[in-house]
C-alpha positions in Angstrom: 41.0 41.6 -17.9 38.0 43.7 -16.8 38.1 47.3 -18.1 37.7 48.6 -14.5 40.9 46.8 -13.5 42.9 48.6 -16.2 41.3 51.9 -15.3 42.3 51.5 -11.6 45.8 50.3 -12.6 46.2 53.4 -14.7 45.2 55.5 -11.7 47.6 53.7 -9.5 50.4 54.3 -11.9 49.6 58.0 -12.6 48.8 59.3 -9.2 52.0 61.3 -8.4 50.4 64.4 -9.9 47.5 64.4 -7.4 48.6 62.2 -4.5 50.6 63.1 -1.5 53.6 61.0 -2.6 54.6 59.0 -5.7 53.3 55.4 -5.6 55.6 52.5 -6.1 55.6 51.3 -9.7 53.4 48.3 -10.2 52.6 45.9 -13.0 49.4 44.3 -14.0 51.0 40.8 -13.5 51.9 41.7 -9.9 48.5 42.9 -9.1 46.8 40.0 -10.7 49.0 37.6 -8.7 48.1 39.3 -5.5 44.4 39.4 -6.4 44.4 35.7 -7.1 46.1 34.9 -3.8 43.8 37.2 -1.8 40.7 35.7 -3.5 41.9 32.2 -2.6 42.6 33.1 1.0 39.2 34.8 1.3 37.4 31.7 -0.1 39.2 29.6 2.5 38.5 32.0 5.3 42.2 32.6 5.9 41.9 36.2 7.0 45.3 36.3 8.9 47.0 35.4 5.6 45.2 38.2 3.9 46.3 40.7 6.5 49.8 39.4 6.4 50.2 39.9 2.6 48.5 43.4 2.7 50.9 44.4 5.5 53.9 43.9 3.3 52.6 46.1 0.5 52.8 49.9 0.0 49.7 51.8 1.0 48.8 52.3 -2.7 48.9 48.6 -3.5 47.3 47.7 -0.2 44.3 50.0 -0.4 43.8 49.2 -4.1 43.8 45.5 -3.5 41.7 45.7 -0.4 39.0 47.7 -2.2 38.9 45.1 -5.0 38.7 42.2 -2.5 35.8 43.8 -0.6 34.0 44.5 -3.9 34.2 40.8 -4.8 32.4 39.8 -1.6 28.7 39.2 -2.4 26.3 41.1 -0.2 23.5 38.7 -0.9 25.2 35.7 0.7 25.1 35.5 4.5 28.5 36.2 6.0 30.2 33.8 8.4 31.0 35.3 11.8 34.7 35.3 10.9 34.1 37.1 7.6 31.8 39.7 9.3 34.4 40.3 12.0 37.2 40.9 9.4 35.0 43.2 7.3 34.1 45.1 10.5 37.8 45.6 11.1 38.3 47.1 7.6 35.3 49.4 8.2 37.0 50.8 11.3 40.2 51.7 9.4 40.9 55.1 7.8 42.2 55.1 4.3 45.7 56.7 4.2 46.1 57.5 0.5 44.2 60.7 -0.1 43.8 63.2 -2.9 42.5 66.7 -3.0 39.2 67.4 -4.8 37.1 70.5 -5.2 33.6 70.1 -3.6 31.3 73.1 -3.5 34.2 75.4 -4.1 36.3 74.0 -1.3 39.3 71.7 -1.5 38.8 68.5 0.5 40.9 65.4 0.9 39.2 62.2 -0.1 40.3 58.6 -0.2 41.6 57.4 -3.6 40.4 53.8 -2.8 37.7 54.1 -0.1 37.8 50.5 1.1 36.3 51.5 4.5 33.1 52.8 2.8 32.7 49.6 0.9 33.2 47.6 4.1 30.4 49.7 5.8 28.2 49.2 2.8 28.7 45.4 3.0 27.9 45.4 6.7 24.7 47.4 6.1 23.5 45.0 3.4 24.2 42.0 5.5 22.3 43.5 8.4 19.4 44.2 6.0 19.4 40.7 4.7 19.5 39.3 8.3 16.6 41.4 9.4 14.6 40.5 6.3 15.0 36.8 6.9 14.0 37.2 10.6 10.9 39.2 9.7 9.9 36.8 7.0 10.0 33.9 9.4 8.0 35.8 12.0 5.4 37.0 9.5 5.0 33.5 8.2 4.5 32.2 11.7 2.1 35.0 12.6 4.4 36.2 15.5 5.6 39.5 14.0 4.6 42.6 16.1 4.5 45.9 14.3 5.2 47.8 17.6 8.5 45.9 17.9 10.0 48.3 15.4 7.5 51.1 15.1 8.2 53.4 18.0 9.5 57.0 17.9 12.8 56.4 19.7 13.9 53.6 17.4 17.2 54.7 15.8 17.2 51.8 13.3 13.6 52.2 12.1 14.5 53.2 8.5 16.5 50.0 7.9 14.0 47.8 9.8 11.1 49.2 7.8 13.0 48.5 4.6 13.6 44.9 5.7 10.0 44.5 6.6 8.8 45.6 3.2 11.3 43.3 1.5 10.1 40.4 3.6 6.4 41.1 2.8 7.2 41.1 -0.9 8.1 37.4 -0.6 5.0 36.3 1.2 1.5 35.3 0.0 -1.6 37.6 -0.1 -3.3 36.3 3.1 -0.4 37.5 5.1 -0.6 41.0 3.5 -4.3 41.1 4.4 -3.7 40.0 8.0 -1.0 42.7 8.5 -3.0 45.4 6.8 -5.9 44.7 9.2 -3.6 44.5 12.2 -2.1 47.9 11.3 -5.5 49.5 10.8 -6.6 48.3 14.3 -3.6 49.8 16.2 -2.7 53.3 17.3 0.9 53.1 16.2 3.7 55.4 15.5 4.6 55.7 11.8 7.6 57.8 10.6 6.0 58.3 7.2 3.3 56.8 4.9 5.5 54.2 3.2 4.2 51.2 5.1 0.6 52.3 4.5 1.1 52.7 0.8 3.0 49.5 0.5 0.1 47.5 2.1 -2.5 49.4 0.1 -0.9 48.4 -3.2 -1.7 44.8 -2.5 -4.8 44.9 -0.3 -6.9 48.0 -0.8 -8.0 47.7 2.8 -10.6 50.5 3.4 -9.6 51.0 7.0 -6.0 51.8 5.9 -7.2 54.4 3.5 -9.1 56.1 6.4 -6.0 55.9 8.5 -3.9 57.5 5.7 -6.3 60.3 5.1 -5.9 61.5 8.7 -2.1 61.8 8.4 -0.1 64.6 6.8 -0.1 64.2 3.0 3.1 63.2 1.1 4.0 61.5 -2.1 3.1 58.1 -0.8 -0.4 59.4 0.2 -0.9 60.8 -3.3 0.2 57.6 -4.9 -2.2 55.7 -2.6 -5.1 57.6 -4.2 -4.4 55.9 -7.5 -4.7 52.4 -6.0 -8.4 53.0 -5.1 -9.7 52.2 -8.6 -7.8 48.9 -8.5 -9.9 47.6 -5.6 -13.0 49.7 -5.3 -15.7 51.0 -7.7 -18.9 52.9 -7.7 -20.2 54.1 -4.3 -17.3 52.5 -2.4 -14.7 54.4 -4.4 -16.7 57.6 -4.2 -16.9 57.4 -0.4 -13.1 56.8 -0.1 -12.3 59.7 -2.4 -14.8 62.1 -0.7 -13.1 61.2 2.6 -9.6 61.8 1.0 -10.7 65.3 -0.1 -11.0 66.2 3.6 -7.2 66.1 3.7 -6.1 69.5 2.4 -2.9 68.0 0.9 -5.0 65.5 -1.1 -8.1 67.5 -1.9 -7.2 68.6 -5.5 -6.1 65.1 -6.6 -9.1 63.5 -4.9 -11.5 65.8 -6.6 -10.0 65.0 -10.0 -10.2 61.3 -9.4 -13.7 61.6 -8.0 -15.0 63.4 -11.0 -13.5 60.7 -13.3 -15.7 58.0 -11.8 -18.1 56.7 -14.5 -20.9 56.5 -13.9 -20.7 59.2 -11.2 -22.5 58.0 -8.1 -25.2 60.2 -6.7 -23.3 61.1 -3.5 -20.3 62.1 -5.6 -22.5 64.4 -7.8 -24.0 66.0 -4.7 -20.6 66.5 -3.1 -19.1 68.0 -6.3 -22.0 70.4 -6.7 -21.6 71.5 -3.1 -17.9 72.2 -3.7 -18.8 74.8 -6.4 -19.2 77.3 -3.6 -15.7 76.5 -2.3 -13.7 79.7 -2.9 -10.4 77.8 -3.4 -11.6 74.8 -5.4 -14.9 76.0 -7.0 -13.3 76.9 -10.4 -11.5 73.5 -10.5 -14.7 71.6 -9.7 -16.7 73.6 -12.4 -14.0 72.7 -15.0 -14.1 69.1 -14.0 -17.9 68.8 -14.1 -18.0 70.3 -17.6 -16.0 67.3 -18.8 -18.4 64.8 -17.2 -20.8 63.0 -19.5 -23.8 63.2 -17.2 -26.7 65.3 -18.7 -28.5 65.7 -15.4 -25.3 66.8 -13.7 -24.6 69.3 -16.4 -28.1 70.7 -16.0 -27.6 71.0 -12.3 -24.3 72.7 -12.9 -25.8 75.2 -15.2 -28.6 76.0 -12.7 -26.1 76.3 -9.9 -23.9 78.7 -11.8 -26.9 80.7 -12.9 -28.0 81.1 -9.3 -24.8 82.8 -8.3 -25.4 86.4 -7.2 -24.4 88.9 -9.9 -22.9 92.3 -8.9 -25.4 95.2 -9.3 -25.2 97.0 -12.6 -25.0 100.8 -12.5 -28.0 102.6 -14.3 -25.5 104.4 -16.6 -24.4 101.0 -17.9 -27.9 99.7 -18.7 -28.7 99.6 -22.4 -30.5 102.7 -23.9 -34.0 101.7 -24.9 -34.5 104.9 -26.9 -37.7 105.7 -25.0 -37.8 109.2 -23.4 -38.8 109.6 -19.7 -41.9 111.9 -20.5 -45.2 110.8 -22.0 -45.3 110.7 -25.7 -46.7 113.8 -27.3 -46.2 116.0 -24.2 
């Protein structure tokens, strides 16, 4: 028998200390018999028989077995309408066997066997799988419309975006390129930068980078910077990184990545030298340039640093030459 079964059985037998009432004594053989029966009825789709047996059991046995049964239902297999309806009914129920636990210093009552939470999890996973299959078919046919899910009042956008990304992962490269170009050509609501980053990982579409740089920076935007070197080199990479540095949230990371280009394109050298006068980033740029193996750039850096205005030096701090003010011999 699986270790988890023995653990749960032990809990079921030892709960009087923490439950509201003492559970009826059970045996492993009884539970196994019930489990086999319930699994068989589930496989046959006989949900009325399942409910009939569960109704004859104590709440402790009922909720324990119901949770085990729901855990055995695969989320990756499409559910029949009857199975989905039965799981929905379990999700609407409230577990009755509760125990007190301390959470953030407060005593709260929580289900011992939260079968309703497992039922809701199943329903969510089935919905995600259904959406993914629908989007995959639409993407393959070229009929998917980004604006069908990307609008600000869509309450299901998070799940729908997740399904879209999962669907894309199963499709060939030409479809990625088509969707990347379609997104770049639209003025569309995006809740975050996750779709942009996901598409950039596989396409490196320049227009998507430009779109991303105009948005508030987040972790996905920072991660997108690292994809540039996978698709672009030389002047093309330099132009993208210079544009990225116009986003304050990306500037530091973009400057570091720009200085790491080798050889450093002329426009990148010119831009980095100009950034030396930036009060916030000048010191960072100077340090980055000192690590660049470009003799001409290092010479330009030395000249630029030497041209900086020095504060006036007080006469009393000038070195004493030892020569008196008067003419010698007078």
